ZADO-1210 file (C-alpha; in nm, 4 decimals, padded with zeros to 6 digits):
<atoms>
<atom x="08.1388" y="-12.1615" z="-09.5919" code="MET" pos="1"/>
<atom x="08.1937" y="-11.8360" z="-09.4043" code="ILE" pos="2"/>
<atom x="08.4871" y="-11.7540" z="-09.1725" code="LEU" pos="3"/>
<atom x="08.4807" y="-11.4901" z="-08.9029" code="ASP" pos="4"/>
<atom x="08.7721" y="-11.2753" z="-08.7797" code="GLU" pos="5"/>
<atom x="08.8644" y="-11.5438" z="-08.5230" code="ARG" pos="6"/>
<atom x="08.8927" y="-11.8151" z="-08.7873" code="GLY" pos="7"/>
<atom x="08.5721" y="-11.9846" z="-08.6713" code="LYS" pos="8"/>
<atom x="08.3940" y="-12.1709" z="-08.9519" code="LYS" pos="9"/>
<atom x="08.0238" y="-12.1872" z="-09.0338" code="TYR" pos="10"/>
<atom x="07.8277" y="-12.3545" z="-09.3116" code="LEU" pos="11"/>
<atom x="07.5932" y="-12.1197" z="-09.4936" code="LEU" pos="12"/>
<atom x="07.2314" y="-12.2212" z="-09.5470" code="LYS" pos="13"/>
<atom x="07.0779" y="-12.1573" z="-09.8869" code="GLU" pos="14"/>
<atom x="06.8694" y="-11.8389" z="-09.9178" code="ASP" pos="15"/>
<atom x="06.9153" y="-11.7454" z="-09.5495" code="CYS" pos="16"/>
<atom x="07.0860" y="-11.4632" z="-09.3668" code="GLU" pos="17"/>
<atom x="07.3825" y="-11.5499" z="-09.1464" code="PHE" pos="18"/>
<atom x="07.3782" y="-11.4624" z="-08.7770" code="GLN" pos="19"/>
<atom x="07.6477" y="-11.4900" z="-08.5101" code="SER" pos="20"/>
<atom x="07.7665" y="-11.3006" z="-08.2037" code="ASP" pos="21"/>
<atom x="07.9655" y="-11.0795" z="-08.4444" code="LEU" pos="22"/>
<atom x="07.6539" y="-10.9611" z="-08.6242" code="GLY" pos="23"/>
<atom x="07.4250" y="-11.0328" z="-08.9179" code="ILE" pos="24"/>
<atom x="07.5200" y="-11.0813" z="-09.2838" code="VAL" pos="25"/>
<atom x="07.2125" y="-11.0446" z="-09.5023" code="THR" pos="26"/>
<atom x="07.1026" y="-11.3068" z="-09.7533" code="LYS" pos="27"/>
<atom x="07.1307" y="-11.0402" z="-10.0256" code="GLU" pos="28"/>
<atom x="07.5004" y="-10.9936" z="-09.9424" code="GLN" pos="29"/>
<atom x="07.5538" y="-11.3696" z="-09.9527" code="ILE" pos="30"/>
<atom x="07.3622" y="-11.4143" z="-10.2784" code="ALA" pos="31"/>
<atom x="07.5819" y="-11.1577" z="-10.4557" code="ASN" pos="32"/>
<atom x="07.9211" y="-11.2736" z="-10.3244" code="CYS" pos="33"/>
<atom x="08.1884" y="-11.5031" z="-10.4711" code="GLU" pos="34"/>
<atom x="08.4547" y="-11.7266" z="-10.3188" code="ILE" pos="35"/>
<atom x="08.7211" y="-11.5058" z="-10.1602" code="GLY" pos="36"/>
<atom x="08.4928" y="-11.2066" z="-10.1013" code="ASP" pos="37"/>
<atom x="08.4868" y="-11.0290" z="-09.7650" code="GLU" pos="38"/>
<atom x="08.1521" y="-10.9249" z="-09.6184" code="LEU" pos="39"/>
<atom x="08.0712" y="-10.6873" z="-09.3335" code="LYS" pos="40"/>
<atom x="07.8133" y="-10.7645" z="-09.0680" code="SER" pos="41"/>
<atom x="07.5795" y="-10.4994" z="-08.9293" code="HIS" pos="42"/>
<atom x="07.8236" y="-10.4704" z="-08.6355" code="LEU" pos="43"/>
<atom x="08.1080" y="-10.3954" z="-08.8827" code="ASP" pos="44"/>
<atom x="08.2891" y="-10.7265" z="-08.8331" code="HIS" pos="45"/>
<atom x="08.4553" y="-10.8885" z="-09.1353" code="THR" pos="46"/>
<atom x="08.3639" y="-11.2334" z="-09.2685" code="PHE" pos="47"/>
<atom x="08.5255" y="-11.4186" z="-09.5583" code="LYS" pos="48"/>
<atom x="08.3586" y="-11.6560" z="-09.8053" code="ILE" pos="49"/>
<atom x="08.5566" y="-11.9783" z="-09.8585" code="VAL" pos="50"/>
<atom x="08.4826" y="-12.2990" z="-10.0484" code="LYS" pos="51"/>
<atom x="08.4855" y="-12.5774" z="-09.7853" code="PRO" pos="52"/>
<atom x="08.7151" y="-12.8755" z="-09.8258" code="THR" pos="53"/>
<atom x="08.5941" y="-13.2196" z="-09.7237" code="VAL" pos="54"/>
<atom x="08.7702" y="-13.1719" z="-09.3878" code="ASN" pos="55"/>
<atom x="08.6012" y="-12.8349" z="-09.3296" code="ASP" pos="56"/>
<atom x="08.2656" y="-12.9968" z="-09.3961" code="PHE" pos="57"/>
<atom x="08.3345" y="-13.2929" z="-09.1658" code="ILE" pos="58"/>
<atom x="08.4300" y="-13.0528" z="-08.8854" code="ASP" pos="59"/>
<atom x="08.0890" y="-12.8842" z="-08.9148" code="LEU" pos="60"/>
<atom x="07.8515" y="-13.1628" z="-09.0206" code="MET" pos="61"/>
<atom x="07.5943" y="-13.3449" z="-08.8076" code="ASP" pos="62"/>
<atom x="07.7719" y="-13.6379" z="-08.6385" code="ARG" pos="63"/>
<atom x="07.5703" y="-13.8024" z="-08.3568" code="ARG" pos="64"/>
<atom x="07.8495" y="-14.0596" z="-08.3184" code="CYS" pos="65"/>
<atom x="08.2268" y="-14.0721" z="-08.2991" code="SER" pos="66"/>
<atom x="08.4202" y="-14.0499" z="-08.6257" code="ILE" pos="67"/>
<atom x="08.7674" y="-14.1442" z="-08.7438" code="LEU" pos="68"/>
<atom x="09.0204" y="-13.8650" z="-08.7029" code="VAL" pos="69"/>
<atom x="09.2358" y="-13.7251" z="-08.9816" code="LYS" pos="70"/>
<atom x="09.5540" y="-13.9101" z="-08.8841" code="LYS" pos="71"/>
<atom x="09.3856" y="-14.2487" z="-08.9274" code="ASP" pos="72"/>
<atom x="09.1954" y="-14.1546" z="-09.2424" code="ILE" pos="73"/>
<atom x="09.5150" y="-14.0174" z="-09.3955" code="GLY" pos="74"/>
<atom x="09.7059" y="-14.3358" z="-09.3150" code="THR" pos="75"/>
<atom x="09.4393" y="-14.5499" z="-09.4858" code="VAL" pos="76"/>
<atom x="09.4429" y="-14.3330" z="-09.7987" code="LEU" pos="77"/>
<atom x="09.8227" y="-14.3198" z="-09.8197" code="ALA" pos="78"/>
<atom x="09.8953" y="-14.6832" z="-09.7330" code="TYR" pos="79"/>
<atom x="09.6467" y="-14.8306" z="-09.9823" code="THR" pos="80"/>
<atom x="09.7263" y="-14.5814" z="-10.2589" code="GLY" pos="81"/>
<atom x="09.3582" y="-14.5166" z="-10.3275" code="LEU" pos="82"/>
<atom x="09.3107" y="-14.3091" z="-10.6407" code="GLY" pos="83"/>
<atom x="09.0792" y="-14.1685" z="-10.9044" code="SER" pos="84"/>
<atom x="08.8379" y="-14.4218" z="-11.0497" code="GLY" pos="85"/>
<atom x="08.8776" y="-14.6772" z="-10.7696" code="ASP" pos="86"/>
<atom x="08.5845" y="-14.8643" z="-10.6162" code="ARG" pos="87"/>
<atom x="08.5502" y="-14.8878" z="-10.2370" code="VAL" pos="88"/>
<atom x="08.3357" y="-15.0832" z="-09.9934" code="VAL" pos="89"/>
<atom x="08.3123" y="-14.9224" z="-09.6484" code="ASP" pos="90"/>
<atom x="08.1307" y="-15.0719" z="-09.3502" code="SER" pos="91"/>
<atom x="08.0401" y="-14.8983" z="-09.0269" code="GLY" pos="92"/>
<atom x="07.9412" y="-14.5716" z="-09.1983" code="THR" pos="93"/>
<atom x="07.8486" y="-14.3777" z="-08.8862" code="GLY" pos="94"/>
<atom x="07.8155" y="-14.0118" z="-08.9830" code="ALA" pos="95"/>
<atom x="08.0031" y="-14.0737" z="-09.3094" code="GLY" pos="96"/>
<atom x="08.3425" y="-13.9132" z="-09.2381" code="ALA" pos="97"/>
<atom x="08.5695" y="-14.1700" z="-09.4035" code="ILE" pos="98"/>
<atom x="08.3135" y="-14.2400" z="-09.6780" code="ALA" pos="99"/>
<atom x="08.3271" y="-13.8688" z="-09.7695" code="LEU" pos="100"/>
<atom x="08.7069" y="-13.8851" z="-09.7847" code="ASN" pos="101"/>
<atom x="08.6909" y="-14.1966" z="-10.0035" code="PHE" pos="102"/>
<atom x="08.4405" y="-14.0296" z="-10.2346" code="GLY" pos="103"/>
<atom x="08.6533" y="-13.7161" z="-10.2547" code="ASN" pos="104"/>
<atom x="08.9600" y="-13.9202" z="-10.3575" code="VAL" pos="105"/>
<atom x="08.8054" y="-14.1618" z="-10.6083" code="VAL" pos="106"/>
<atom x="08.6314" y="-13.8788" z="-10.7949" code="GLY" pos="107"/>
<atom x="08.3484" y="-13.8846" z="-11.0459" code="ASP" pos="108"/>
<atom x="08.4743" y="-14.2007" z="-11.2147" code="THR" pos="109"/>
<atom x="08.4999" y="-14.3947" z="-10.8869" code="GLY" pos="110"/>
<atom x="08.2355" y="-14.5312" z="-10.6524" code="LYS" pos="111"/>
<atom x="08.1939" y="-14.5829" z="-10.2777" code="VAL" pos="112"/>
<atom x="07.9453" y="-14.8305" z="-10.1300" code="TYR" pos="113"/>
<atom x="07.9062" y="-14.7767" z="-09.7577" code="THR" pos="114"/>
<atom x="07.7171" y="-15.0227" z="-09.5332" code="TYR" pos="115"/>
<atom x="07.5516" y="-14.9114" z="-09.2089" code="GLU" pos="116"/>
<atom x="07.3348" y="-15.1473" z="-09.0012" code="ILE" pos="117"/>
<atom x="07.1687" y="-14.8679" z="-08.7986" code="ARG" pos="118"/>
<atom x="06.8930" y="-14.6847" z="-08.9823" code="GLU" pos="119"/>
<atom x="06.9384" y="-14.3615" z="-08.7840" code="ASP" pos="120"/>
<atom x="07.3096" y="-14.3423" z="-08.8658" code="PHE" pos="121"/>
<atom x="07.2431" y="-14.4277" z="-09.2300" code="ALA" pos="122"/>
<atom x="06.9987" y="-14.1365" z="-09.2553" code="LYS" pos="123"/>
<atom x="07.2478" y="-13.8944" z="-09.0964" code="VAL" pos="124"/>
<atom x="07.5235" y="-14.0107" z="-09.3333" code="ALA" pos="125"/>
<atom x="07.2946" y="-13.9800" z="-09.6358" code="GLN" pos="126"/>
<atom x="07.2010" y="-13.6244" z="-09.5392" code="LYS" pos="127"/>
<atom x="07.5663" y="-13.5283" z="-09.4841" code="ASN" pos="128"/>
<atom x="07.6693" y="-13.6719" z="-09.8211" code="ILE" pos="129"/>
<atom x="07.3883" y="-13.4893" z="-10.0008" code="GLU" pos="130"/>
<atom x="07.4699" y="-13.1621" z="-09.8222" code="THR" pos="131"/>
<atom x="07.8357" y="-13.1836" z="-09.9253" code="PHE" pos="132"/>
<atom x="07.7153" y="-13.2340" z="-10.2820" code="GLY" pos="133"/>
<atom x="07.8976" y="-13.5531" z="-10.3724" code="ILE" pos="134"/>
<atom x="07.7142" y="-13.8124" z="-10.5829" code="ASN" pos="135"/>
<atom x="07.9530" y="-14.1090" z="-10.6017" code="ASN" pos="136"/>
<atom x="07.8634" y="-14.2543" z="-10.2584" code="ILE" pos="137"/>
<atom x="07.5823" y="-14.5049" z="-10.2084" code="GLU" pos="138"/>
<atom x="07.4641" y="-14.5513" z="-09.8502" code="VAL" pos="139"/>
<atom x="07.3281" y="-14.9006" z="-09.7858" code="LYS" pos="140"/>
<atom x="07.1228" y="-14.9549" z="-09.4693" code="ASN" pos="141"/>
<atom x="07.2282" y="-15.3198" z="-09.4483" code="LYS" pos="142"/>
<atom x="07.4340" y="-15.5534" z="-09.2299" code="ASP" pos="143"/>
<atom x="07.7456" y="-15.6311" z="-09.4329" code="ILE" pos="144"/>
<atom x="07.7567" y="-15.9726" z="-09.2621" code="LYS" pos="145"/>
<atom x="07.4596" y="-16.0679" z="-09.4821" code="GLU" pos="146"/>
<atom x="07.6942" y="-16.0466" z="-09.7797" code="GLY" pos="147"/>
<atom x="07.8919" y="-15.7983" z="-09.9879" code="ILE" pos="148"/>
<atom x="07.6988" y="-15.7201" z="-10.3047" code="ASP" pos="149"/>
<atom x="07.9916" y="-15.5691" z="-10.4968" code="GLU" pos="150"/>
<atom x="08.2803" y="-15.7396" z="-10.6758" code="GLN" pos="151"/>
<atom x="08.6108" y="-15.6256" z="-10.8283" code="ASN" pos="152"/>
<atom x="08.6714" y="-15.3822" z="-10.5418" code="ILE" pos="153"/>
<atom x="08.9965" y="-15.1880" z="-10.4879" code="ASP" pos="154"/>
<atom x="08.9561" y="-15.1338" z="-10.1123" code="LEU" pos="155"/>
<atom x="08.7345" y="-15.2770" z="-09.8402" code="VAL" pos="156"/>
<atom x="08.7433" y="-15.0744" z="-09.5176" code="PHE" pos="157"/>
<atom x="08.5874" y="-15.2209" z="-09.2024" code="LEU" pos="158"/>
<atom x="08.5088" y="-15.0375" z="-08.8780" code="ASP" pos="159"/>
<atom x="08.3265" y="-15.3215" z="-08.7009" code="LEU" pos="160"/>
<atom x="08.3495" y="-15.4979" z="-08.3614" code="PRO" pos="161"/>
<atom x="08.4490" y="-15.8316" z="-08.5215" code="LYS" pos="162"/>
<atom x="08.5647" y="-15.7501" z="-08.8765" code="PRO" pos="163"/>
<atom x="08.7498" y="-16.0813" z="-08.9172" code="PHE" pos="164"/>
<atom x="08.4151" y="-16.2654" z="-08.9306" code="GLU" pos="165"/>
<atom x="08.3671" y="-16.1526" z="-09.2919" code="ILE" pos="166"/>
<atom x="08.7249" y="-16.1729" z="-09.4229" code="PHE" pos="167"/>
<atom x="08.6332" y="-16.4602" z="-09.6554" code="GLU" pos="168"/>
<atom x="08.3622" y="-16.2461" z="-09.8178" code="ASP" pos="169"/>
<atom x="08.6073" y="-15.9567" z="-09.8356" code="VAL" pos="170"/>
<atom x="08.8640" y="-16.1732" z="-10.0122" code="TYR" pos="171"/>
<atom x="08.6066" y="-16.2758" z="-10.2743" code="GLU" pos="172"/>
<atom x="08.4946" y="-15.9170" z="-10.3373" code="SER" pos="173"/>
<atom x="08.8449" y="-15.7732" z="-10.3827" code="LEU" pos="174"/>
<atom x="09.0216" y="-15.7574" z="-10.7169" code="LYS" pos="175"/>
<atom x="09.3756" y="-15.8925" z="-10.7381" code="VAL" pos="176"/>
<atom x="09.5935" y="-15.6221" z="-10.5853" code="GLY" pos="177"/>
<atom x="09.3036" y="-15.4860" z="-10.3791" code="GLY" pos="178"/>
<atom x="09.3375" y="-15.3924" z="-10.0123" code="TRP" pos="179"/>
<atom x="09.1609" y="-15.4824" z="-09.6905" code="LEU" pos="180"/>
<atom x="09.1882" y="-15.2161" z="-09.4190" code="ALA" pos="181"/>
<atom x="09.0511" y="-15.2529" z="-09.0656" code="VAL" pos="182"/>
<atom x="09.0100" y="-14.9962" z="-08.7873" code="TYR" pos="183"/>
<atom x="09.0393" y="-15.1680" z="-08.4475" code="ALA" pos="184"/>
<atom x="09.0276" y="-14.9729" z="-08.1188" code="PRO" pos="185"/>
<atom x="09.1685" y="-15.2688" z="-07.9237" code="TYR" pos="186"/>
<atom x="09.4830" y="-15.4732" z="-07.9839" code="ILE" pos="187"/>
<atom x="09.2908" y="-15.8003" z="-07.9433" code="ASP" pos="188"/>
<atom x="09.0773" y="-15.7144" z="-08.2484" code="GLN" pos="189"/>
<atom x="09.3880" y="-15.6238" z="-08.4474" code="ALA" pos="190"/>
<atom x="09.5708" y="-15.9435" z="-08.3500" code="GLU" pos="191"/>
<atom x="09.2811" y="-16.1707" z="-08.4476" code="ILE" pos="192"/>
<atom x="09.2365" y="-15.9790" z="-08.7735" code="ALA" pos="193"/>
<atom x="09.6069" y="-16.0314" z="-08.8511" code="TYR" pos="194"/>
<atom x="09.5920" y="-16.4059" z="-08.7850" code="ARG" pos="195"/>
<atom x="09.2713" y="-16.4601" z="-08.9840" code="VAL" pos="196"/>
<atom x="09.4029" y="-16.2587" z="-09.2795" code="ALA" pos="197"/>
<atom x="09.7218" y="-16.4672" z="-09.2781" code="LYS" pos="198"/>
<atom x="09.5213" y="-16.7918" z="-09.2679" code="LYS" pos="199"/>
<atom x="09.3228" y="-16.6753" z="-09.5741" code="LEU" pos="200"/>
<atom x="09.6451" y="-16.6121" z="-09.7698" code="ASN" pos="201"/>
<atom x="09.6354" y="-16.2338" z="-09.7719" code="PHE" pos="202"/>
<atom x="09.9773" y="-16.0744" z="-09.8292" code="TYR" pos="203"/>
<atom x="10.1530" y="-15.7621" z="-09.6979" code="ASN" pos="204"/>
<atom x="09.9751" y="-15.7892" z="-09.3620" code="ILE" pos="205"/>
<atom x="10.0642" y="-15.5068" z="-09.1225" code="GLU" pos="206"/>
<atom x="09.9321" y="-15.3553" z="-08.8001" code="ILE" pos="207"/>
<atom x="10.0014" y="-14.9827" z="-08.7652" code="LEU" pos="208"/>
<atom x="09.9323" y="-14.7176" z="-08.5052" code="GLU" pos="209"/>
<atom x="09.9627" y="-14.3521" z="-08.6026" code="THR" pos="210"/>
<atom x="10.0374" y="-14.0904" z="-08.3353" code="LEU" pos="211"/>
<atom x="10.0125" y="-13.7157" z="-08.3950" code="GLU" pos="212"/>
<atom x="10.2075" y="-13.4562" z="-08.1989" code="ARG" pos="213"/>
<atom x="10.2204" y="-13.0914" z="-08.2942" code="GLY" pos="214"/>
<atom x="10.4867" y="-12.8309" z="-08.2168" code="LEU" pos="215"/>
<atom x="10.4314" y="-12.4981" z="-08.0473" code="GLU" pos="216"/>
<atom x="10.6273" y="-12.1980" z="-08.1726" code="VAL" pos="217"/>
<atom x="10.7088" y="-11.9306" z="-07.9156" code="ARG" pos="218"/>
<atom x="10.9376" y="-11.6252" z="-07.9253" code="PRO" pos="219"/>
<atom x="11.1985" y="-11.8005" z="-07.7116" code="HIS" pos="220"/>
<atom x="11.1891" y="-12.1375" z="-07.8884" code="GLY" pos="221"/>
<atom x="11.0055" y="-12.4305" z="-08.0387" code="VAL" pos="222"/>
<atom x="10.9012" y="-12.7430" z="-07.8497" code="ARG" pos="223"/>
<atom x="10.6541" y="-13.0330" z="-07.8781" code="PRO" pos="224"/>
<atom x="10.3051" y="-12.9565" z="-07.7519" code="LYS" pos="225"/>
<atom x="10.2184" y="-13.1032" z="-07.4134" code="THR" pos="226"/>
<atom x="09.9004" y="-13.2574" z="-07.5507" code="ARG" pos="227"/>
<atom x="09.8895" y="-13.4859" z="-07.8534" code="MET" pos="228"/>
<atom x="09.6485" y="-13.7077" z="-08.0443" code="VAL" pos="229"/>
<atom x="09.7693" y="-14.0404" z="-07.9110" code="GLY" pos="230"/>
<atom x="09.5980" y="-14.3760" z="-07.9403" code="HIS" pos="231"/>
<atom x="09.2698" y="-14.3786" z="-08.1261" code="THR" pos="232"/>
<atom x="09.2863" y="-14.7199" z="-08.2903" code="GLY" pos="233"/>
<atom x="09.5034" y="-14.9738" z="-08.4687" code="TYR" pos="234"/>
<atom x="09.4952" y="-15.0082" z="-08.8457" code="LEU" pos="235"/>
<atom x="09.5312" y="-15.3519" z="-08.9993" code="VAL" pos="236"/>
<atom x="09.6219" y="-15.3752" z="-09.3687" code="PHE" pos="237"/>
<atom x="09.6252" y="-15.6829" z="-09.5924" code="ALA" pos="238"/>
<atom x="09.6409" y="-15.7264" z="-09.9696" code="ARG" pos="239"/>
<atom x="09.4941" y="-15.9818" z="-10.2070" code="LYS" pos="240"/>
<atom x="09.7628" y="-16.1041" z="-10.4492" code="LEU" pos="241"/>
</atoms>
């Protein structure tokens, strides 16, 4: 990844020169640089070479659909305690944002199986995953309602219109101690998911909403920003015990 003087990020393409409104960086300069190096464009502007994190990559990748934002992804990772070596089933892949985060966390010894019913989205997600260079994610162009192929799973994450329709299959696929997590834009979805999970004898059932408000620092004081990342969706958590 290359950063310009304004902090704007760009992904570099292999064996290509880089062009922006601040000038051209030749492919020879890029080929001979290392992480942390500063390069000058032909207009004498400075660019820095940085290794992209998963969040940098998600900011720049091809999307073609809405994705989960960091506050919700972070809550899922923290609440379920996902870790190295864990196995995850994800459904509603979209562009692959949360699947990439899952893959980044579970590491080389873990595995992510992500189901996407739409072929066009599955292809976009597959390309994004390959571009980021992570090999522990398997994209499955399949309707998860036809059945979950995997067993002994640590986390099943569902971003579906009616996720509660497959809770019985989810329960069977989870290991003891495994988590179900649901992203629900509307409270009705979250409420039904809660009631169905309770009926199926899941434990530790919770509905959460995470709000994000930054602070602005000025010479005369600090105050909350006027704009914030408010409601995006509800998160429903339940555990098999």
